[in-house]
N, C-alpha and C positions, 0 to 999 in steps of 0.2 A: 519273596522280596526281589525286587528288580536289581540286577547287577549294573553297577555304574562303571563305565569305561573311563579311565582317568587319562588315557593317552594311547599312543600306539608305538610299536617297535618299527623302526625304519632301517632298511638295509643300507649300509654305507658303502662307498666305492672301495674301501679298504677290505671289505669282506665281513665286517662285524655289524651287529645290529645295535642301534641306540634307541633308548626310550625317549620319546618326545611327548611331554605332557600337553594336554589340552589347555587352552587359556583358562585362567582362574581369576575371579569366579566365573562360573558358566554364564553365557549370555542369557540363557533361558531361566536363570535362577536355580533354586533347589526345590526338589519335590520330596518332602519328607513324609514318611508313613505316619499315620495317626498314632500307631503303637509307640513310636519313638517319643512323641510328645507326652504320652502317658508315663513312659519311663523317666523322662526328664522331670515331670511333676512329682513323681514318687521320690526320685533322688533328692530333689529340692526340699521336699517335706521331711525326709529322713535326716538330711543335713541340718535342718532347723531344729529337729528333735535332739540331735546329738549336741548342737550348740547350746540348747536349753539345759540339757543334763550336765554339761560341763560347768554351768553356773552353780551347780550344787556341790561341786568338789570343794572340800575345805582348803586344799592347797594344790592348785593346778600345777605349779612348778615341781612339786614333789612327785605328782602323778606322772608328769612328762619325764622326769629323771628315771623313775622306776621303769617306765615304758622303754626308755632308751637302753637301760641295762638288760631288759628282757630281749629286746631286738638284737643287741650286741651278742648276747649269749646264744640266741637261736641262730644267728648268722654264722657265728664261729662253729657251732655244732654241725651245721651243714658242711663246713669245711673239714670236719673230722675231729674237732677238739672235744675233750671229755669234760671240760669245766662247765659249771652251771652258773646261773644268775646269782645264787646264794654264795658260791665260791667267790665271785667277783665282788659282791657286797662285803663279804668278810675280809677280802684282801684290801679293799678301799678303807675299811674301818680298822684294819690291822688287828683283827680279832683272832685270826688263826695264823700260826707261824708255819704250818704245813700247807703252803700255797702250791697248787698244781702249776706246772709250767705253762699249761694252756690258758691260765687266767690272764697272763700277760697279753695275749691276743685280744681278749675281751676288753681289758683296760685301755689298750691302744685304740680300739674301736670307739669306746666311750669318749676318750680324750679328743679324737678326731671330730666326732660329732659335736662336742661342746665348742670346739674352735669354729666349726662351720656355723653353729647357731650364733656365735658372737659376730661373725662376718655378716650374716643375714640381718 
């Protein structure tokens, strides 16, 4: 694959170099490899397939909320929390009175995402 140069580093009189990008878009246009077009076609086909499968979901909103909970739990666990998605669901439903302290992080993450979705 051919390496594309996006600009050049230019020595400044103060002694530092600055990156000066080439004009965009390039005057000669773009020269894409045919393999890239195949990947774009494959990605488009798979996105269409995913869109079709989502039409089969009985409740897309419920699916998205559960996905949000899973994402919140996974992100929090990366940061070292011990709480799980099930812990967060039980805390939201007030099923369990022995709530881990880490569940609060997950619940705040979910709350922040819900607010973001309202804004979008």
